[in-house]
C-alpha positions in Angstrom: 114.3 46.4 175.5 115.9 47.2 178.9 114.5 45.4 181.9 112.4 47.7 184.2 114.6 46.7 187.2 117.7 47.9 185.5 116.1 51.1 184.4 114.9 51.9 187.9 118.2 50.9 189.5 120.2 53.1 187.1 117.8 56.0 187.8 118.2 55.6 191.6 122.0 55.4 191.4 122.3 58.4 189.1 120.5 60.5 191.6 122.0 58.8 194.7 125.6 59.1 193.7 125.9 62.9 194.0 123.7 62.9 197.2 126.0 60.3 198.8 129.0 62.5 197.9 127.2 65.5 199.4 126.5 63.6 202.6 130.2 62.6 202.9 131.3 66.2 202.3 129.1 67.4 205.1 130.6 64.8 207.4 134.1 65.9 206.4 133.1 69.5 207.5 132.1 68.2 210.9 135.3 66.2 211.2 137.3 69.3 210.2 135.7 71.4 212.9 136.5 68.7 215.5 140.1 68.4 214.4 140.5 72.2 214.6 139.0 72.3 218.1 141.6 69.6 219.1 144.4 71.9 217.8 143.3 74.6 220.3 143.3 72.7 223.6 141.6 69.8 225.3 139.3 72.3 227.1 138.3 73.8 223.7 137.6 70.3 222.3 135.4 69.4 225.3 133.5 72.7 225.3 133.3 73.0 221.5 132.1 69.4 221.3 129.3 70.2 223.8 128.3 73.2 221.6 128.5 71.2 218.4 126.3 68.4 219.9 123.7 71.0 220.9 123.8 72.6 217.5 123.6 69.2 215.8 120.5 68.1 217.7 118.6 71.3 216.9 119.7 71.5 213.3 119.0 67.8 212.6 115.3 68.3 213.6 115.2 71.4 211.3 116.7 69.4 208.4 114.1 66.7 208.9 111.3 69.2 208.5 113.0 70.7 205.4 113.3 67.2 203.9 109.6 67.5 203.1 110.4 70.0 200.4 112.1 67.3 198.2 109.3 64.8 198.7 106.5 67.1 197.9 108.3 68.7 194.9 109.0 65.2 193.5 105.3 64.4 193.7 104.4 67.6 192.0 107.1 67.0 189.4 105.7 63.5 188.7 102.2 65.0 188.3 103.5 67.6 185.8 102.6 70.5 188.2 105.5 72.9 187.6 103.6 75.7 189.4 103.1 73.7 192.5 106.7 72.6 192.6 107.8 76.2 192.4 105.5 77.4 195.1 106.4 74.5 197.4 110.1 75.4 197.0 109.4 79.0 197.8 107.4 78.0 200.9 110.3 75.7 201.9 112.7 78.7 201.8 110.4 80.7 204.1 110.0 77.7 206.4 113.8 77.4 206.5 114.2 81.1 207.5 111.6 80.9 210.2 113.1 77.8 211.7 116.5 79.3 211.6 115.3 82.3 213.6 113.7 80.1 216.3 116.6 77.7 216.4 119.1 80.5 216.7 117.2 82.1 219.6 117.2 78.7 221.3 120.9 78.1 220.8 121.8 81.6 222.1 119.9 81.0 225.3 121.1 77.4 226.0 123.4 78.1 228.9 120.8 77.4 231.7 119.7 74.2 230.1 123.2 72.9 229.8 123.9 73.7 233.4 120.7 72.0 234.4 121.9 68.8 232.8 125.1 68.9 234.9 127.6 70.3 232.5 130.6 72.1 234.0 130.7 75.9 234.0 134.0 75.8 232.0 132.5 73.6 229.2 129.3 75.6 229.1 131.3 78.9 228.6 133.4 77.3 225.9 130.2 76.0 224.2 128.8 79.6 224.4 131.9 80.9 222.5 131.3 78.4 219.8 127.6 79.1 219.6 128.0 82.9 219.6 128.3 83.0 215.8 127.4 79.5 214.7 123.6 80.0 214.6 124.1 82.4 211.7 124.9 79.3 209.7 121.3 78.1 210.0 119.6 80.4 207.4 122.2 79.4 204.8 122.3 75.7 205.8 118.6 75.2 205.8 118.1 77.2 202.6 120.7 75.0 201.0 118.8 71.9 202.1 115.5 73.3 200.8 117.1 74.1 197.4 118.9 70.7 197.4 115.5 69.0 197.9 114.1 71.0 195.0 116.9 70.3 192.5 117.2 66.7 193.5 113.4 66.2 193.1 113.6 67.3 189.4 116.5 65.0 188.8 119.5 67.3 189.0 121.6 66.4 192.1 125.1 67.0 190.6 125.2 70.8 191.5 124.6 69.8 195.1 127.6 67.5 195.1 129.9 70.1 193.4 129.0 72.9 195.8 129.2 70.6 198.8 132.7 69.5 197.9 133.7 73.1 197.3 132.3 74.0 200.7 134.3 71.2 202.4 137.6 72.6 200.9 136.7 76.2 201.8 135.8 75.1 205.4 139.1 73.5 205.9 141.2 76.3 204.5 139.4 79.1 206.3 139.4 77.1 209.6 143.1 76.5 209.3 143.7 80.2 208.5 141.8 81.4 211.5 143.3 78.8 213.9 146.9 79.5 212.9 146.6 83.2 212.1 147.7 82.8 208.4 147.9 85.9 206.2 147.7 88.1 209.3 144.2 87.0 210.2 143.3 87.1 213.9 143.3 83.8 215.9 139.6 83.6 216.9 139.6 80.2 218.5 136.2 78.5 218.9 134.3 81.6 217.8 136.4 81.5 214.6 135.4 77.9 213.9 131.7 78.9 214.3 132.3 81.9 212.1 133.8 79.8 209.3 130.9 77.4 209.4 128.4 80.3 209.1 130.3 81.9 206.2 130.6 78.6 204.3 127.0 77.6 204.8 125.6 80.9 203.6 128.0 80.9 200.6 126.9 77.4 199.6 123.3 78.4 199.7 124.0 81.5 197.6 126.0 79.4 195.1 123.2 76.9 194.6 120.6 79.7 194.4 122.8 81.4 191.7 123.2 78.2 189.8 119.4 77.6 189.8 118.7 81.2 188.7 121.2 81.1 185.8 120.9 77.6 184.4 118.5 76.9 181.5 117.3 73.7 183.1 115.4 75.7 185.8 113.7 78.3 183.5 110.3 76.7 184.0 110.7 77.2 187.8 110.8 81.0 188.5 111.6 80.8 192.2 112.2 84.6 192.5 108.7 85.4 191.1 106.3 85.8 194.0 109.0 84.7 196.6 108.0 87.7 198.8 104.5 86.4 199.1 104.6 82.8 200.7 101.6 80.6 200.2 100.1 79.6 203.6 98.6 76.4 202.2 102.0 75.2 201.0 103.6 76.2 204.3 101.0 74.1 206.1 101.5 71.2 203.7 105.2 71.2 204.3 104.9 71.5 208.1 102.4 68.6 208.2 104.8 66.3 206.4 108.0 67.7 207.7 107.2 67.7 211.4 107.0 63.9 211.8 110.2 63.6 209.7 112.0 66.0 212.0 110.6 64.0 214.9 111.9 60.7 213.5 115.4 62.3 213.1 115.2 63.5 216.7 114.2 60.2 218.3 116.9 58.4 216.4 119.6 60.9 217.4 118.2 60.6 221.0 118.7 56.8 220.9 122.4 57.2 220.1 122.7 59.8 222.7 121.2 57.4 225.2 123.7 54.7 224.1 126.6 57.1 224.7 125.3 58.0 228.2 125.0 54.3 229.0 128.5 53.6 227.9 129.8 56.7 229.5 129.0 55.3 232.9 131.4 52.4 232.2 134.5 54.6 232.0 136.6 56.5 229.5 138.0 53.4 227.6 134.5 52.0 226.6 133.3 55.5 225.7 136.4 56.1 223.5 135.9 52.7 221.8 132.3 53.5 221.2 133.1 56.9 219.6 135.7 55.3 217.3 133.4 52.5 216.2 130.5 55.0 215.7 132.7 57.2 213.5 133.5 54.2 211.2 129.8 53.2 211.1 128.7 56.8 210.4 130.9 57.0 207.3 129.3 53.8 205.9 125.9 55.1 206.8 126.2 58.0 204.4 125.6 55.5 201.5 122.1 54.4 202.6 121.3 57.9 203.7 122.0 59.2 200.2 120.1 56.3 198.7 117.1 56.8 200.9 116.9 60.4 199.8 117.2 59.4 196.1 114.5 56.7 196.5 112.2 59.1 198.1 112.5 61.4 195.1 112.0 58.5 192.7 109.0 57.1 194.4 107.5 60.6 194.8 107.8 61.1 191.1 106.0 57.8 190.3 103.4 58.4 192.9 102.7 61.9 191.6 102.4 60.5 188.0 100.0 57.8 189.3 102.4 55.0 188.4 101.9 52.9 191.6 103.4 49.7 190.3 106.5 51.6 189.3 106.6 53.2 192.7 106.5 49.8 194.3 109.2 48.5 191.9 111.5 51.5 192.8 111.1 50.8 196.5 111.8 47.1 196.1 114.9 47.8 194.0 116.1 50.4 196.4 115.7 48.2 199.5 117.2 45.2 197.8 120.2 47.0 196.4 120.7 48.9 199.6 120.7 45.7 201.7 123.3 44.2 199.3 125.5 47.3 199.7 125.2 47.2 203.5 126.0 43.5 203.5 129.2 44.3 201.7 130.0 46.9 204.4 129.2 44.2 207.0 131.8 41.9 205.4 134.4 44.6 205.6 133.6 45.1 209.3 133.9 41.4 210.0 137.1 40.8 207.9 139.1 44.1 208.4 138.2 45.5 211.8 141.8 46.2 212.9 142.8 48.2 209.8 139.7 50.3 210.2 140.3 51.1 213.8 144.0 51.7 212.8 142.8 54.7 210.7 142.0 56.5 214.0 144.4 54.9 216.6 148.0 53.8 216.6 148.2 50.0 217.2 151.8 50.3 218.4 150.8 52.7 221.3 150.2 50.6 224.4 148.0 53.4 225.8 145.3 52.6 223.2 145.4 48.8 223.5 142.2 48.5 225.5 140.4 51.0 223.3 141.4 49.2 220.1 140.4 45.7 221.4 137.0 46.9 222.4 136.4 49.0 219.2 137.3 45.8 217.2 134.7 43.8 219.1 132.1 46.6 218.6 132.7 46.5 214.9 131.7 42.8 214.9 128.3 43.9 216.2 128.3 46.9 213.9 128.2 44.5 210.9 124.6 43.5 211.9 123.9 47.0 213.2 124.8 48.6 209.8 122.8 46.1 207.8 119.6 46.8 209.8 120.2 50.6 209.9 120.7 50.8 206.2 117.6 48.8 205.4 115.4 50.8 207.8 116.7 54.1 206.5 115.9 53.2 202.9 112.5 51.8 203.8 111.7 55.1 205.6 112.6 56.9 202.3 110.2 54.6 200.4 107.3 55.4 202.7 108.0 59.1 202.7 107.9 59.1 198.9 104.2 58.2 199.3 103.7 61.4 201.3 103.5 59.5 204.6 105.8 60.4 207.5 103.6 59.6 210.4 104.1 55.9 209.9 107.9 56.2 209.9 107.7 58.4 213.1 105.5 56.0 215.0 107.5 52.9 213.9 110.8 54.6 214.7 109.5 55.8 218.1 108.3 52.3 219.0 111.3 50.4 217.7 113.9 52.8 219.0 112.5 53.6 222.5 110.3 50.6 223.3 112.6 47.9 222.0 116.1 49.3 221.2 116.8 51.5 224.3 115.4 49.0 226.9 117.2 46.1 225.3 120.5 48.1 225.2 120.2 48.9 228.9 119.1 45.3 229.9 121.9 43.6 227.9 124.6 46.0 229.1 123.8 46.1 232.8 121.6 43.0 233.6 123.4 40.5 231.4 126.7 42.3 232.1 127.6 42.5 228.4 128.9 46.0 228.8 129.4 48.2 225.7 128.8 45.2 223.4 125.4 44.8 225.0 124.5 48.4 224.3 125.3 47.9 220.6 123.4 44.6 220.4 120.4 46.5 221.9 120.7 49.1 219.2 121.0 46.5 216.5 117.8 44.8 217.9 115.9 48.1 217.7 117.1 48.9 214.2 116.3 45.3 213.0 112.7 45.8 214.4 112.5 49.1 212.5 113.9 47.6 209.2 111.3 44.7 209.2 108.4 46.8 210.3 109.1 49.6 207.8 109.6 47.2 204.9 106.4 45.4 205.7 104.6 48.8 206.1 105.8 49.9 202.6 104.6 46.6 201.0 101.2 46.9 202.8 100.7 50.5 201.8 101.5 49.8 198.2 99.3 46.7 198.1 96.4 48.7 199.5 96.9 51.6 197.2 97.2 49.5 194.1 94.0 47.5 194.9 92.0 50.7 195.6 93.1 52.5 192.5 93.5 50.0 189.7 93.0 52.6 187.1 96.3 54.2 187.9 98.4 51.1 187.0 100.6 52.1 184.1 103.3 49.6 184.5 102.3 47.5 181.5 102.3 50.6 179.2 105.8 51.5 180.4 107.0 48.0 179.7 105.6 48.2 176.2 107.5 51.4 175.6 
């Protein structure tokens, strides 16, 4: 008889693997866009980066809201409610389209806001070029995320990985073609990069929709039937859960934007070192991000089936394994900082010596930073699997902005620790979130198990 911990760990990893690969594929798409901007000109990189940052902030909030689709479908799937899972996915698609419309209108009218925040006219104009076509990516991108939540919630994440990897390759080839004018194509500059992103995002959504429509595994979920008549009750349910998730994503992104602003006042060398270290950390973060999503699905399924002890076991296994993985990343950051920074900068170029030295010192802090960030991200996924996003939002808001941000500012400017102080402040805020969220998950599970003892089915599962 296999041990329940092994069974649960294997189930989580089988779902998390494709999702982690999908996360990395999306990150490669963003990196490709940045590299293509750099090929145009420094001005294009600055203006395009401003437009990309604006788009990223808006889209991250929308993605957070859409993340509710996977959670609620997993709960319905665990309860055996196929009809509810289908209707929730349909409502998720409608919510994706509505948010894409609102977000697009916002991005097309962003110029006055950017100028108000002191951005130069040149950069704002370049950002406007990039954002001219890019918002057309949102309907496809958010639809893809809704369908990704649905198919992951029923235990089929591999199609998401395959389509994401294909999209990454297509994004690079089309970008390169429109930047260099291959095959007689026009050189469209920043607008071309935005156009490629829009084309690829919509094609990825269509590819996943086609796969779901054609594959036998989805026959019980007729998504096209009744799609033209969205259910308001399910839309409200998605919005109630999704809004605090989107809010949590926004406050965390805001924390890192605050850190960049603090370091930006110290000069170009600290800011460059911060960006390099953050890129390295972001790659490693894709692992707990994918695991968090998988654990949300797994706990949601157990919760929907009334298997509360199994839900708690899944959470504990996920948090423990995730912490072990992040500890391994921390060891890499401690032992191999120079080779990691060398992937981005030439150690033999004296112009980068100051940036390299500072980036290496930041990676020493990043070892702790990454451990806490991974743990708090997975703990958030555990709590969301119990259909609770308000707790994660309130804990995130408090730990990020009442502890992390003030500590970063105080350590950097009052203790004169500079960029390292900013990173220690971030690590402190993330550590607070990791401890608080893990404790909150344990407390919620203990209370639920005590109040509903009739739902304990762990022993019967062990007997099987």
